[in-house]
C-alpha positions as MATLAB code, in Angstrom:
seq = 'MTESVSHMADPSQRTTIPETVPPPAAPEAPGKRERSASLWADAWRELIRNPVFVVSSLVILVVSSMAIFPTLWTDGDPRDCDIALARVGPSAEHPFGFSSQGCDYYAQAIYGSQPSLLIALTATIGITVFGGLLGMLAGYFGGWTDTIVSRIADVFFSLPFLLGALVFLSILRARNVWTIALVLVTLGWPTITRIMRGSVISAKNLDYVQAARALGASNNRLMGRHILPNAMAATIVVATITLGAFVSAEATITFLGVGLQTPESISWGIMIAQNQSYFAEYPWLLAYPCGLLVATVLSFILVGDALRDALDPKLR';
ca = [
      30.389   58.629  -68.022;
      28.526   60.937  -70.313;
      28.807   58.425  -73.168;
      27.300   55.753  -70.872;
      24.252   57.836  -69.978;
      23.706   58.789  -73.610;
      23.949   55.236  -74.601;
      21.315   54.254  -72.013;
      19.115   57.047  -73.126;
      19.279   55.997  -76.832;
      15.731   54.907  -77.783;
      16.972   52.428  -80.231;
      18.888   50.651  -77.587;
      15.870   50.244  -75.213;
      14.258   46.740  -74.535;
      10.492   46.655  -74.994;
       8.791   44.787  -72.177;
       5.510   43.128  -73.380;
       2.320   44.027  -71.591;
       0.915   41.309  -69.333;
      -2.487   40.273  -70.632;
      -4.673   38.646  -67.821;
      -5.936   35.116  -68.697;
      -9.549   34.833  -69.767;
     -11.906   34.055  -66.897;
     -12.847   30.539  -66.619;
     -16.354   29.778  -67.552;
     -18.782   29.338  -64.609;
     -19.292   25.783  -63.745;
     -22.947   24.734  -64.117;
     -24.678   24.515  -60.761;
     -22.150   26.889  -59.045;
     -24.085   30.251  -59.292;
     -23.544   32.706  -56.776;
     -25.802   32.093  -53.750;
     -28.617   34.462  -53.220;
     -28.428   36.654  -50.129;
     -32.062   36.190  -49.568;
     -33.058   34.258  -46.469;
     -36.098   32.888  -48.138;
     -34.036   31.729  -51.217;
     -31.556   29.940  -48.931;
     -34.503   28.443  -46.942;
     -35.998   27.009  -50.081;
     -32.723   25.381  -51.024;
     -32.558   23.852  -47.680;
     -36.117   22.665  -47.780;
     -36.136   21.043  -51.162;
     -33.190   18.939  -49.985;
     -35.136   17.748  -46.870;
     -36.831   14.487  -47.496;
     -39.184   14.859  -44.443;
     -40.401   18.240  -45.924;
     -40.959   16.782  -49.321;
     -42.997   13.765  -48.071;
     -45.152   15.821  -45.668;
     -45.753   18.454  -48.360;
     -46.889   15.637  -50.772;
     -49.267   14.365  -47.952;
     -50.720   17.853  -47.556;
     -51.051   18.268  -51.196;
     -53.031   15.087  -51.509;
     -55.275   15.785  -48.688;
     -55.928   19.356  -49.991;
     -56.868   17.924  -53.473;
     -59.359   15.527  -51.645;
     -60.831   18.688  -50.080;
     -60.951   20.925  -53.140;
     -61.670   18.316  -55.760;
     -63.364   15.503  -54.007;
     -64.826   14.177  -57.359;
     -61.351   13.443  -58.512;
     -61.044   10.841  -55.811;
     -64.556    9.259  -55.761;
     -67.873    9.303  -57.705;
     -69.614    7.890  -54.704;
     -72.273    9.889  -52.675;
     -71.251   10.128  -49.007;
     -74.924   10.544  -48.104;
     -76.325    7.772  -50.101;
     -76.813    5.074  -47.357;
     -78.390    1.707  -47.275;
     -78.748    0.260  -43.634;
     -78.655   -3.200  -45.098;
     -75.059   -2.756  -45.970;
     -74.154   -1.390  -42.362;
     -70.543   -2.170  -41.420;
     -69.824   -4.332  -44.399;
     -66.071   -4.642  -44.760;
     -63.732   -3.235  -47.295;
     -63.801   -4.662  -50.793;
     -62.435   -3.876  -54.213;
     -65.433   -1.802  -55.178;
     -65.636    0.080  -51.818;
     -62.083    0.036  -50.340;
     -63.154    1.481  -47.032;
     -66.408   -0.611  -46.530;
     -69.447    0.962  -45.205;
     -70.254    2.943  -42.055;
     -72.596    1.971  -39.376;
     -75.424    3.576  -41.256;
     -74.463    1.842  -44.485;
     -72.771    4.870  -46.205;
     -69.846    4.483  -48.500;
     -67.174    4.905  -45.925;
     -64.379    5.843  -48.673;
     -66.587    8.683  -50.007;
     -67.251    9.918  -46.530;
     -63.429    9.969  -45.761;
     -62.748   11.971  -48.963;
     -65.704   14.452  -48.397;
     -64.872   14.681  -44.611;
     -61.546   16.389  -45.414;
     -63.250   19.419  -46.756;
     -64.740   21.029  -43.497;
     -61.686   19.962  -41.328;
     -59.286   21.759  -43.563;
     -61.550   24.633  -44.346;
     -61.914   25.430  -40.498;
     -58.257   25.067  -39.928;
     -57.284   27.132  -42.860;
     -59.814   29.939  -42.010;
     -58.806   30.027  -38.271;
     -55.114   30.036  -39.196;
     -55.573   33.033  -41.452;
     -57.700   34.766  -38.893;
     -55.167   34.498  -35.960;
     -52.232   35.403  -38.364;
     -53.899   38.587  -39.671;
     -55.549   39.660  -36.390;
     -52.838   38.422  -34.012;
     -49.941   39.427  -36.242;
     -51.453   43.161  -36.508;
     -51.810   43.371  -32.830;
     -48.285   41.977  -32.144;
     -46.870   44.400  -34.748;
     -48.445   47.391  -33.115;
     -47.594   46.249  -29.496;
     -43.947   45.574  -30.539;
     -43.303   48.623  -32.446;
     -44.995   51.296  -30.466;
     -44.500   49.728  -27.079;
     -45.658   51.877  -24.053;
     -49.494   51.677  -23.333;
     -50.133   49.994  -26.670;
     -47.935   47.167  -25.632;
     -49.401   47.057  -22.054;
     -52.951   47.014  -23.128;
     -52.385   44.285  -25.787;
     -50.310   42.102  -23.626;
     -52.603   42.223  -20.653;
     -55.654   41.270  -22.935;
     -53.554   38.435  -24.483;
     -52.695   37.180  -20.872;
     -56.597   37.044  -20.049;
     -57.075   34.790  -23.199;
     -53.996   32.809  -22.228;
     -55.493   31.992  -18.922;
     -58.542   30.252  -20.634;
     -58.046   26.605  -21.207;
     -58.320   26.073  -24.933;
     -60.522   23.056  -25.188;
     -62.643   24.118  -22.267;
     -63.137   27.629  -23.727;
     -64.110   26.157  -27.122;
     -66.703   23.919  -25.567;
     -68.109   26.753  -23.622;
     -68.395   29.131  -26.417;
     -69.846   26.631  -28.823;
     -72.388   25.429  -26.330;
     -73.545   29.045  -26.222;
     -73.862   29.426  -29.981;
     -77.023   28.298  -31.886;
     -75.443   27.741  -35.066;
     -72.527   25.285  -35.178;
     -70.936   25.242  -38.738;
     -67.641   25.882  -40.318;
     -67.618   29.642  -39.737;
     -68.718   29.744  -36.160;
     -66.203   27.031  -35.218;
     -63.496   28.965  -36.921;
     -64.471   32.144  -35.087;
     -64.150   30.293  -31.812;
     -60.730   29.076  -32.673;
     -59.616   32.551  -33.751;
     -60.881   34.022  -30.457;
     -59.001   31.560  -28.462;
     -55.926   31.168  -30.603;
     -54.712   34.803  -31.607;
     -52.608   35.586  -28.397;
     -49.874   32.968  -29.284;
     -49.286   34.608  -32.668;
     -49.427   38.051  -31.075;
     -46.656   37.129  -28.638;
     -44.413   35.732  -31.278;
     -45.008   38.716  -33.619;
     -44.330   41.134  -30.800;
     -40.986   39.594  -29.873;
     -39.828   39.466  -33.502;
     -40.888   43.135  -34.041;
     -38.907   44.225  -30.930;
     -35.816   42.353  -32.234;
     -36.141   43.744  -35.628;
     -36.905   47.442  -35.010;
     -33.585   47.987  -33.284;
     -31.497   46.727  -36.284;
     -29.134   49.139  -38.001;
     -30.892   49.258  -41.257;
     -34.162   50.163  -39.545;
     -32.430   52.964  -37.633;
     -30.908   54.284  -40.910;
     -34.334   54.241  -42.529;
     -35.784   56.200  -39.675;
     -33.037   58.628  -39.773;
     -33.684   59.143  -43.515;
     -37.140   60.111  -42.616;
     -39.261   56.954  -43.404;
     -42.652   57.020  -41.890;
     -43.906   54.461  -39.407;
     -46.047   52.758  -41.901;
     -43.182   52.298  -44.228;
     -40.860   51.044  -41.506;
     -43.266   48.490  -40.315;
     -44.457   47.365  -43.763;
     -41.280   47.518  -45.806;
     -38.495   46.943  -43.255;
     -39.692   45.223  -40.105;
     -42.650   42.987  -41.226;
     -40.582   40.923  -43.765;
     -38.032   40.056  -41.195;
     -40.495   39.426  -38.570;
     -42.846   37.081  -40.399;
     -40.429   34.033  -40.405;
     -41.261   33.023  -36.927;
     -44.974   33.706  -37.365;
     -45.207   31.550  -40.478;
     -43.631   28.587  -38.762;
     -46.088   28.885  -35.855;
     -48.971   29.334  -38.173;
     -48.160   26.204  -40.171;
     -47.873   24.137  -36.920;
     -51.113   25.764  -35.657;
     -52.895   24.778  -38.925;
     -52.398   21.126  -38.102;
     -53.444   21.793  -34.442;
     -56.634   23.260  -35.604;
     -57.493   20.240  -37.832;
     -57.084   18.175  -34.605;
     -59.102   20.548  -32.624;
     -61.954   20.573  -34.989;
     -62.070   16.760  -34.991;
     -61.922   16.814  -30.958;
     -64.763   19.444  -30.660;
     -67.025   17.528  -33.088;
     -66.112   14.216  -31.268;
     -67.298   15.935  -28.062;
     -70.737   16.844  -29.639;
     -70.372   20.706  -29.936;
     -68.837   20.929  -33.331;
     -70.196   19.964  -36.796;
     -73.417   18.172  -36.860;
     -75.024   15.475  -38.978;
     -76.608   15.238  -41.422;
     -75.612   18.730  -42.624;
     -71.958   18.079  -42.445;
     -69.429   15.188  -42.884;
     -66.052   15.425  -41.239;
     -63.444   13.029  -39.910;
     -64.552   13.972  -36.336;
     -68.203   12.978  -37.144;
     -66.870    9.666  -38.536;
     -64.934    8.892  -35.384;
     -67.741    9.863  -33.070;
     -70.390    7.800  -35.044;
     -68.353    4.446  -35.058;
     -66.366    4.588  -31.817;
     -68.503    1.990  -30.194;
     -67.816   -0.563  -32.976;
     -64.018   -0.602  -32.608;
     -63.788   -3.986  -30.992;
     -65.713   -5.775  -33.716;
     -64.916   -3.416  -36.750;
     -61.749   -1.775  -35.981;
     -61.394   -0.258  -39.580;
     -64.151    2.020  -38.870;
     -61.976    4.044  -36.843;
     -58.563    3.254  -38.442;
     -59.349    4.905  -41.622;
     -60.530    8.440  -40.281;
     -57.926    8.348  -37.592;
     -55.287    7.399  -39.963;
     -56.033   10.339  -42.273;
     -56.421   12.769  -39.281;
     -52.986   11.665  -37.826;
     -51.262   11.750  -41.237;
     -52.576   15.326  -41.868;
     -51.776   16.804  -38.439;
     -48.301   15.226  -38.488;
     -47.463   16.574  -41.889;
     -48.297   20.065  -40.954;
     -46.143   19.829  -37.814;
     -43.147   18.296  -39.719;
     -43.581   21.025  -42.353;
     -43.518   23.522  -39.634;
     -40.403   22.058  -37.954;
     -38.552   21.972  -41.260;
     -39.472   25.622  -42.042;
     -38.200   26.462  -38.578;
     -34.855   24.775  -39.240;
     -34.512   26.359  -42.703;
     -35.436   29.937  -41.678;
     -32.966   29.905  -38.667;
     -29.359   29.917  -40.013;
     -28.129   28.944  -36.525;
     -29.741   25.510  -36.775;
     -28.247   24.676  -40.204;
];
């Protein structure tokens, strides 16, 4: 027995077991990178694969370039009119023909996009900043702040949007881009406030916000660093859709005679109002501005819908 143990203990008789070397990691296949945990990165991946979003964005890009750089699209003067050319039909040189005042209709359509988009963009930025700030304060602090903001918003909600715009603009002496945008902001901020308030109430009770508060984060840091980035998704979606609605609202207000005025301004609403009585004989006088208006508004709405679907994981 002793010899057996001694023999087993002899180092010369031991069997060496080779170490197991792990196989080299396979190279990462191209296009299979680790997905980002960012909501916005995931949303962007969904959006660029959505043909509706891509086409609608291209339409918005084209219309925006018409408003910002009209000379890239036409070298005509929208105010250079010749009554002898009134209601002359489209041609190769003048693809949209001439208006009832003998103006180049294509040039008017290009330049008419500028005030419509400027009013809509200014009003949307206004309601997003003002309404978003009030909604943030109401949702975060609650109590009397929430009560006062909510009751004021209810008062403005009770005002019919179109009727309120007609009344306010009929009181104002100057009717230009800035006064119309101011009226739209005055009547449109409660929607953004209500959306932001609900998003903040949901976000402020999340675990990471409570952890940041327990570590001593100030109210400003909690709202700006932790709550606002997560509460902005729904607000951006609503603001995008509202941008298209404001383009339509400007055309409607101008068509009813209390918006932009000629000859100081040229807009799609003015083109529709001036040529509505000639629809039976010259339908293209309404077809062109109405087509541009519908395409622009619809594109903003579709982009907003695509953003909503991409930013809400439950809808994927």
